[in-house]
N, C-alpha and C positions, 0 to 999 in steps of 0.2 A: 506497499497500500502505500500510496507517493505520500510525502508530505503537506500535504493540498489534502487527501482524500480523506487522513489522518487529523486534520482540523476540519476536511465539513462533518464525518462521523461524530464529533469528537461534538459537535453544535446538532446535530442532527440527537444528538443522547444529550444533551443540554435540553435541548424540546423536551423530551420525552421525560424525563423528568418531574419537567414544569406539568405536566401533567398529568402524572405521578399522584403525585399531590394532591393535586386536581383529585379526582376519584379518589382519593383515601379520602378527604376531607366530605366527601359527598358520600360516603360511606361508613364513614364514625358516625355522620351525624342524625342515619340507617337506623343507628344499631349495631352496630359491632365496633369491633374492636381491631385495629391496620395493623400492621407494622411491617415497616419499609426499611429493607435493609442497607446499607449501605449505597454508597456509587463508585465502580468499583475503575478510575478513569487510567486506564493501560497505557506506557509508556510505548511508542510505535513500536520501538526491538523488540517487547518483549511477544511472546507465544500468546495469540486472541484467547484462545485454549482454557488458557489458565485464567482466564477473566470472564469467560461465557457464567453473565449473568444466571440462579433460579430462581424467578421470580422476585415481579415488578414491586409488589403487597399479598403478601398474607391477609387473610380474614377469619378471625370465628368471634363463635358469642360460646359467654357462657363455659364450657366445659367439656365443650367442640374441641374435634384436631383441629384443626389451619390451613384454610383454603389460600391456595397461588392465584392469580389472582394479575397479566400479563395486562402490557395499557402502553400504547400507545399514542402517537400525536401526529393523526394522518392533515397533506395538505388541502384539502378542499372541505365547502361547508354542508352539511345536514343540514337536519333538525327532524326529519322521519322515514319511511319507508316510502311516500309519496314525495319525499325529496330528491333524493340521494340521484344522481346520476347512472349508476351504475345497479347491474339484477343481482351482480352478485359482492361480495363487499377481501376484499384478500382479512384473511388469518395469524397466517405469518409464511413465514418459512419452511419448507417442507423439512429441513436438518432440524432447526428451533422445533417442533415436534414432537418428529418423535427421540429429542433429546430430552425429551421433560419429566424434569422429576423430580417434586411430583408432577404430573397434570396440571392441567389448571382449569380451575370451576369454572372459568372463563377467557375469553380476549375480548378490550371492550380497546373503540378507538374514542379517540375525541378530533371533534372538529375542529379543524382552523381555527375556529373564532369562541371557541373552550369554552363553546353554552349546552353542549349538547353531546352523548355522547351514544354509542354503536355498541351494544352487551350481544357477542358470538358464546355462546351459553355451550359450554364438551357438550351435551347434551342431543347438539345438534350436529354434533360431529360425520352421520352416518351419512350428513345430506353435502358434505364439503365436496367441493371436487380437488383433482392437480392440476394447477396452469403451470405454463412458463411465460416467463414477463421476464422482459431489456431491465432488468435496476443501472437507475441512470449512477448514481453511488458507487457502482462499480470495474462500468460498462460488460458485465457481463448478463450472458442469460442460470436464468435464476431459477427453482421448480415452489412454485408455492401452494397451497393451498385458503382455496376463497367459496364462503356462507353468502347460499342465496338471502339476497337479501328479507322474504318471508320470512329467512326461519333469524331474520336478529327487532333485538330487545334496544328501537330505541327509547332518549330518556336524553330527559332538559337538567342541566344542574339546577340549575331555580327552582 
């Protein structure tokens, strides 16, 4: 990864961090205990696999076990199923999904205005499909999973 690509990655990671805290506040106000693991901003020269996170946040109530939640910040607008401009929403890179341990209870995408979120529950996984996309951040084709919009739970932060 070039220095410029690494800087872009760190910028995207920082944007994602803000969305993680927004989701955490929403879940906390909804009655969940919330834990956010420390962010690990690695040096470019270290092995990225040594710095892969095991979840953006964890939630639980009372004596329940902790549930993993992965959060993404997306660069487009949406508020509901009616105005999202795609029929299937990105869940995650298939490699991240396969290595997830524990498997997330949900993947949450926060819109570009930070006003709404799209919750892709793990229970919808049988409806996900595999898709090849061009990753502008790496200049390479990657394999991702997508969820049909009709299976996504859209919510407002307000």
